[in-house]
C-alpha positions in Angstrom: 96.2 57.6 62.8 98.6 60.5 62.6 102.0 59.3 61.3 103.8 62.7 61.2 106.1 62.7 64.2 107.2 66.4 63.8 106.8 68.7 66.7 104.4 71.5 66.0 103.8 74.6 68.1 100.3 76.1 67.7 99.8 79.6 69.0 96.4 81.2 68.9 95.5 84.8 69.8 91.9 86.0 70.4 90.2 88.8 72.3 87.2 88.7 74.5 86.0 91.0 77.3 88.9 93.5 76.5 91.4 90.7 77.4 93.7 89.2 74.8 94.3 85.4 75.2 97.5 83.9 73.9 97.0 80.1 74.1 99.7 77.7 72.9 100.4 74.0 72.6 103.1 71.8 71.3 101.8 68.7 69.5 103.5 65.5 68.5 101.4 63.0 66.5 98.3 64.8 67.6 99.1 64.5 71.3 99.7 67.5 73.5 103.4 67.7 74.7 103.0 71.0 76.4 100.4 73.8 76.8 99.9 77.1 78.5 97.9 80.3 78.2 98.8 84.0 78.7 96.3 86.8 79.2 97.1 90.4 78.5 95.3 93.7 77.9 97.6 94.8 75.1 99.9 92.8 72.8 102.8 93.6 70.5 104.4 91.5 67.9 107.5 91.4 70.1 105.5 89.5 72.7 105.0 86.7 70.1 108.7 86.7 69.2 109.6 86.5 72.9 107.3 83.5 73.5 108.5 81.7 70.4 112.1 82.3 71.3 111.6 80.7 74.7 109.7 77.7 73.3 112.4 77.0 70.7 115.1 77.0 73.4 113.0 74.6 75.5 112.0 72.4 72.5 114.8 72.6 69.9 113.1 69.9 67.8 110.2 72.1 66.8 109.7 71.9 63.0 106.6 74.0 62.5 105.4 77.3 63.9 101.7 77.9 63.5 100.0 81.2 64.4 96.2 81.7 64.5 95.6 85.5 64.4 92.6 87.8 64.4 91.9 89.8 61.3 92.2 89.1 57.6 95.3 86.9 56.9 96.2 87.1 53.2 99.5 86.2 51.6 101.4 86.7 54.8 99.9 90.1 55.7 97.4 90.7 58.5 94.8 93.5 58.5 92.0 94.6 60.8 93.8 93.3 63.9 94.5 94.6 67.4 98.1 93.3 67.6 100.6 96.2 67.6 103.3 96.0 65.0 101.3 93.6 62.8 98.9 95.8 60.7 99.6 95.6 57.0 103.0 94.0 57.7 104.2 90.8 56.0 104.4 88.9 59.2 105.0 85.6 57.5 108.1 87.0 55.8 109.4 88.4 59.1 108.9 85.1 60.9 110.7 83.3 58.1 113.7 85.6 58.4 113.8 85.1 62.1 113.1 81.4 62.4 114.3 78.3 60.5 111.1 76.4 61.2 108.2 76.1 58.7 105.8 79.1 59.2 102.0 78.8 59.0 99.6 81.7 59.4 95.8 81.3 59.8 92.7 83.3 60.7 91.6 82.5 64.3 87.9 81.7 63.5 88.9 79.7 60.4 91.0 77.4 62.7 88.0 77.2 65.1 85.8 76.0 62.3 88.4 73.5 61.1 88.9 72.2 64.7 85.2 71.7 65.2 85.0 69.9 61.8 88.0 67.7 62.6 86.3 66.5 65.8 82.8 66.2 64.3 83.4 64.7 60.9 79.7 63.9 60.5 79.1 67.6 59.8 80.4 68.2 56.2 78.8 71.7 56.0 79.0 74.0 59.0 79.3 77.6 60.0 81.3 78.6 63.1 80.2 82.0 64.4 82.3 83.8 66.9 80.7 86.8 68.7 83.0 88.2 71.3 82.0 90.9 73.8 82.8 94.5 72.5 83.9 93.2 69.1 82.5 92.6 65.7 81.6 89.1 64.7 83.8 86.6 62.8 83.1 83.3 61.2 84.6 80.2 59.6 82.8 78.2 56.8 83.2 74.5 56.0 81.6 73.3 52.8 81.7 69.6 51.7 84.5 69.1 54.3 86.7 71.9 53.1 87.5 75.3 54.6 86.3 78.1 52.4 88.6 81.1 52.5 87.6 82.8 49.2 89.2 85.7 47.3 91.7 87.5 49.4 90.7 85.3 52.3 87.6 87.4 52.8 85.2 84.5 53.3 83.8 84.6 56.9 84.4 88.3 57.4 80.7 88.7 58.4 81.3 92.0 60.2 81.5 93.6 56.7 78.0 92.3 55.7 75.8 95.3 54.7 73.2 94.5 57.3 71.1 97.1 59.1 71.6 97.2 62.8 70.0 99.4 65.5 73.5 100.4 66.7 77.1 99.9 65.9 78.1 96.2 66.2 80.7 96.9 68.9 78.0 98.5 71.1 75.3 95.8 70.4 77.8 93.1 71.3 78.0 94.4 74.9 74.4 93.3 75.8 72.5 90.0 75.4 69.7 91.8 73.5 72.2 93.4 71.1 74.1 90.1 70.7 70.8 88.4 69.8 70.2 91.0 67.1 73.7 90.5 65.6 73.7 86.7 65.7 70.2 86.2 64.4 70.7 88.5 61.4 74.0 86.9 60.5 72.5 83.4 60.8 69.6 84.4 58.5 72.1 85.8 55.9 74.3 82.7 56.1 71.3 80.4 55.6 70.2 82.1 52.4 73.8 82.2 51.0 75.4 78.8 51.8 72.8 77.0 53.9 75.0 74.9 56.2 73.2 72.1 58.2 75.0 73.1 61.4 75.8 76.5 62.9 78.1 76.5 65.8 78.1 79.7 68.0 80.5 81.0 70.6 79.0 83.9 72.5 79.1 84.4 76.3 76.1 86.8 76.1 73.7 84.1 74.7 73.4 81.8 77.7 69.8 80.8 76.9 69.8 79.4 73.4 66.0 79.0 73.4 65.7 82.8 73.0 67.9 82.6 69.9 65.9 79.6 68.5 62.7 81.5 69.0 64.1 84.6 67.3 65.2 82.5 64.3 61.8 80.9 64.0 60.3 84.4 63.6 62.6 85.1 60.7 62.4 81.9 58.6 60.4 78.7 58.3 61.1 76.1 60.9 62.0 73.4 58.5 64.8 75.6 57.0 66.4 76.3 60.4 69.8 74.4 60.8 71.0 72.7 63.9 72.2 75.4 66.3 75.0 74.4 68.7 76.5 76.5 71.5 80.2 76.0 72.2 82.0 77.5 75.2 85.6 76.5 74.6 86.6 78.2 71.3 90.4 78.0 72.2 90.3 74.2 72.1 88.9 74.2 68.5 91.4 76.9 67.4 94.4 74.9 68.6 93.1 71.6 67.2 92.3 73.3 63.9 95.8 74.7 63.6 97.3 71.3 64.2 95.0 69.7 61.7 95.8 72.2 59.0 99.5 71.9 59.6 99.4 68.2 59.2 97.2 68.3 56.1 99.6 70.7 54.4 102.6 68.5 55.4 101.0 65.5 53.6 
């Protein structure tokens, strides 16, 4: 049903297992024209520029450049990220000075939440929790079919929740037992704050979801527990979410 025929490049960056993934697609009317993925151990803003420069030469009809980035994305600035040359810089303004295309910046987990919602419209209220190995957790929240970003785009920054953990979150996230502690406490907090009916979780250290379900049952009554869904392909939802947001903003 997508009528917009503009070419959109969606580029998403996320880190897991000390590796940084740069996945990108070019969409036309919701269909994939081209896609690829690059994996690095370090990334600089110049790497993004080089990739975009190459894509624009190959696809001169590109009308929109969309970036899905780790960290807090607020009014063109990105903080708490691992991309060199980005911290506290107005990346949106720099991109606008460099490229003639429309520029869109999003938080990576927010786009994952939107992508999941766009492909599962029966879930109007959902929480997408991303717990990578060796990193703090991040989340995206959909309420009544709308992405909640909040004041200064802080909604979903669950790593800043004042929760008591047995160790630092980065250390806990390296083991299945530690990951279970992080995820279960964040789920409990989320339920008593916004109570979504569905919680989608990406975590490679939670292979057996029955253990998580058992842990949650110890923390809250069974009838209050939401549907817990494990997803393995977070990149897919990030890219779809970017495309969806770009098209909605273009309407």
